[in-house]
C-alpha positions as CSV (number, residue, x, y, z in Angstrom):
1,M,103.4,-53.9,79.9
2,P,105.2,-53.2,83.0
3,L,108.9,-51.5,82.5
4,L,110.7,-54.7,83.9
5,D,108.7,-57.6,82.3
6,R,111.2,-58.3,79.7
7,H,114.2,-58.4,81.8
8,M,113.0,-60.4,84.8
9,T,115.9,-63.0,84.6
10,L,118.2,-59.8,85.0
11,L,117.0,-58.8,88.5
12,S,120.1,-59.1,90.3
13,G,120.4,-61.1,93.5
14,S,121.4,-64.6,95.1
15,L,119.1,-66.9,96.8
16,R,120.7,-65.6,99.9
17,T,119.8,-61.9,99.0
18,L,116.3,-63.0,98.2
19,L,115.8,-64.8,101.5
20,Q,117.2,-61.7,103.4
21,R,114.6,-59.6,101.6
22,E,111.6,-61.7,102.5
23,S,113.3,-61.8,105.8
24,D,113.2,-57.9,106.1
25,R,110.0,-57.9,104.9
26,R,108.7,-59.8,107.6
27,R,110.6,-58.0,110.1
28,W,109.3,-54.4,109.0
29,A,105.9,-55.4,108.4
30,D,104.6,-53.7,111.2
31,S,106.6,-50.5,110.6
32,P,106.5,-47.2,108.7
33,Y,108.7,-48.8,106.2
34,A,106.7,-51.8,105.4
35,W,105.3,-50.4,102.0
36,L,108.7,-50.5,100.8
37,F,109.2,-54.3,100.6
38,Q,105.8,-54.7,98.6
39,P,106.0,-55.6,95.1
40,Y,105.6,-52.6,92.9
41,M,102.8,-52.6,90.4
42,G,103.5,-49.5,88.5
43,E,105.5,-48.8,85.5
44,E,108.4,-46.4,86.5
45,A,111.6,-47.2,87.7
46,V,114.5,-45.1,89.5
47,A,118.1,-45.0,87.7
48,M,120.9,-44.9,90.5
49,A,124.4,-43.7,90.4
50,C,126.8,-43.4,93.4
51,Q,130.5,-42.4,93.6
52,V,132.4,-42.8,96.6
53,S,135.7,-40.9,97.2
54,A,138.8,-43.2,96.6
55,V,140.5,-40.9,99.3
56,Q,137.8,-40.5,101.9
57,P,135.6,-43.6,101.5
58,E,133.0,-41.9,104.0
59,V,132.1,-39.5,101.4
60,M,129.9,-40.5,98.6
61,S,127.6,-38.6,96.1
62,V,124.5,-40.3,95.1
63,A,121.7,-39.4,92.5
64,A,118.3,-41.3,92.0
65,V,116.4,-40.2,88.7
66,V,112.9,-41.4,88.0
67,L,112.1,-42.9,84.8
68,S,108.9,-44.1,82.9
69,P,108.6,-46.6,79.8
70,R,109.0,-43.9,77.3
71,R,110.7,-40.8,78.9
72,V,113.6,-39.9,81.8
73,H,111.9,-37.6,84.2
74,T,115.0,-35.4,85.1
75,S,112.6,-32.9,86.9
76,R,112.2,-35.8,89.5
77,T,115.7,-36.3,90.6
78,W,117.1,-36.6,94.3
79,V,121.0,-35.8,94.6
80,A,123.4,-35.1,97.7
81,T,126.8,-35.7,98.9
82,L,126.8,-37.5,102.1
83,A,129.3,-37.3,105.0
84,A,128.9,-38.3,108.4
85,S,131.6,-35.7,109.4
86,P,132.0,-33.0,107.1
87,A,134.8,-31.1,109.0
88,L,137.1,-34.2,108.6
89,A,137.4,-34.0,104.9
90,P,136.7,-30.4,103.8
91,A,138.9,-30.8,100.6
92,T,137.1,-34.2,99.5
93,L,133.9,-32.2,99.9
94,R,134.6,-29.2,98.0
95,R,135.7,-31.7,94.8
96,H,132.3,-33.8,95.3
97,H,130.5,-30.4,95.4
98,Q,132.1,-29.2,92.3
99,L,131.8,-32.4,90.3
100,H,128.4,-33.4,91.2
101,N,127.0,-29.8,91.9
102,T,125.2,-30.7,95.1
103,D,124.3,-28.6,98.0
104,V,125.7,-28.5,101.6
105,P,126.7,-32.1,102.5
106,R,124.3,-33.9,104.2
107,C,124.7,-36.3,107.3
108,P,123.7,-39.9,106.1
109,D,121.3,-40.2,109.3
110,A,117.9,-41.8,109.7
111,Q,116.2,-38.6,108.4
112,C,118.2,-38.2,105.2
113,L,118.1,-42.0,104.4
114,S,114.3,-42.0,105.2
115,E,113.8,-39.4,102.6
116,L,115.9,-41.3,99.8
117,A,113.8,-44.2,100.8
118,E,110.6,-42.2,100.2
119,F,111.7,-40.9,97.0
120,I,112.7,-44.3,95.7
121,G,110.1,-45.9,97.1
122,N,109.4,-49.6,96.1
123,R,110.1,-49.1,92.5
124,P,112.7,-51.1,90.6
125,L,116.4,-49.8,90.7
126,V,118.5,-49.8,87.2
127,G,122.0,-48.7,87.1
128,W,125.5,-49.8,85.6
129,Q,127.0,-52.5,87.5
130,L,124.1,-51.8,90.0
131,D,125.3,-54.3,92.8
132,Q,128.8,-52.5,92.8
133,T,127.1,-49.1,92.5
134,I,124.8,-49.2,95.3
135,E,126.4,-51.5,97.9
136,P,128.3,-48.7,99.7
137,L,124.7,-46.9,99.8
138,N,123.2,-50.1,101.1
139,G,126.0,-50.0,104.1
140,L,124.7,-46.9,105.0
141,F,121.1,-47.9,104.8
142,R,121.8,-51.0,107.1
143,A,123.7,-48.8,109.7
144,G,121.0,-46.1,109.6
145,L,117.8,-48.0,109.3
146,G,118.6,-51.4,109.8
147,F,118.0,-52.7,106.1
148,G,119.4,-52.3,102.8
149,L,117.4,-51.1,99.8
150,P,114.7,-54.1,99.1
151,N,114.1,-53.2,95.6
152,A,114.0,-55.1,92.7
153,Q,117.3,-54.4,90.7
154,V,118.3,-54.5,86.9
155,D,122.1,-54.4,86.1
156,L,122.5,-52.3,82.7
157,A,126.0,-53.8,82.4
158,K,124.5,-57.4,82.0
159,L,121.5,-56.2,79.9
160,H,124.0,-54.5,77.6
161,V,126.1,-57.4,77.1
162,R,123.2,-59.7,76.7
163,Q,121.6,-57.8,73.9
164,L,124.9,-57.1,71.9
165,R,125.9,-60.8,72.0
166,R,122.2,-61.4,71.1
167,L,122.9,-59.4,67.6
168,H,126.5,-60.0,67.2
169,P,127.5,-63.3,68.9
170,H,131.4,-63.1,68.8
171,I,131.7,-59.2,69.6
172,D,133.9,-58.1,72.5
173,T,132.0,-56.3,74.8
174,S,133.1,-53.7,77.1
175,R,132.1,-53.0,80.9
176,R,132.3,-49.2,80.4
177,L,129.2,-47.0,80.5
178,E,130.7,-44.7,78.0
179,D,131.5,-47.2,75.6
180,A,127.8,-48.8,75.8
181,L,126.3,-45.2,75.2
182,A,128.4,-44.9,71.9
183,R,127.3,-48.4,71.1
184,W,123.6,-47.6,71.2
185,Q,124.1,-44.2,69.8
186,L,123.1,-42.3,72.6
187,P,124.8,-39.0,74.1
188,P,127.9,-39.3,75.9
189,L,128.3,-38.4,79.5
190,T,128.5,-34.5,79.5
191,W,130.2,-34.5,82.8
192,P,131.3,-37.2,85.2
193,S,128.8,-36.5,88.0
194,V,126.0,-38.9,89.8
195,V,123.4,-37.1,87.7
196,S,124.7,-37.2,84.3
197,E,125.4,-41.1,85.1
198,A,122.1,-41.8,86.4
199,T,120.2,-40.1,83.8
200,A,122.6,-41.8,81.2
201,S,121.8,-45.1,82.8
202,A,118.1,-44.3,82.4
203,L,118.3,-43.5,78.7
204,L,120.3,-46.6,77.9
205,Y,117.8,-48.8,79.7
206,L,114.9,-47.2,77.7
207,R,116.8,-47.8,74.6
208,L,117.9,-51.4,75.3
209,Q,114.1,-51.9,76.1
210,R,113.2,-50.7,72.8
211,E,116.0,-52.9,71.2
212,V,114.6,-56.0,72.8
213,A,111.1,-55.1,71.5
214,L,112.4,-54.8,67.7
215,T,114.3,-58.1,68.0
216,A,111.9,-60.2,70.1
């Protein structure tokens, strides 16, 4: 069974978003990016995490980790700190480099964004509060390539709340990833980096998939 079959109702996006994706698909049909807009027929997904500097919003660190139905492939990870003008925020970039263990900051130009798009492909995206998480990244994609990420998406915060209330209808639910990890008996975040967050999100998704299968 494909990775997202059980959670199709949790795919994020309003009717306006869906219409925009269809418009983009038609617009880019004859471009090298056309395949990104095609439905994904495999079983993998990509867990995403993005942290934007509160001091310098133009600086952000991004991580993408591939997962399959039974495994998180930490060897298949894309991670970078993005900054249009590194010279304008050296202190912020140093903090992001130390926190997220990234290489030299990269400019979010068309080449960099194309590389990330190629890595993600047309696989579905999963992440904690995913709409908020990737909106800054989508802004870069729209500015650099002309479109936001068209992938199907699953918001793990919504999936967590839905499954928890299914088991315990009157329980109070937290909106913190750390609390969700503890609730489902998963390892805590060892370090607040984007790679740790993306990996934890992938593990949480697989755990929730198993939980749904057991209680179906």
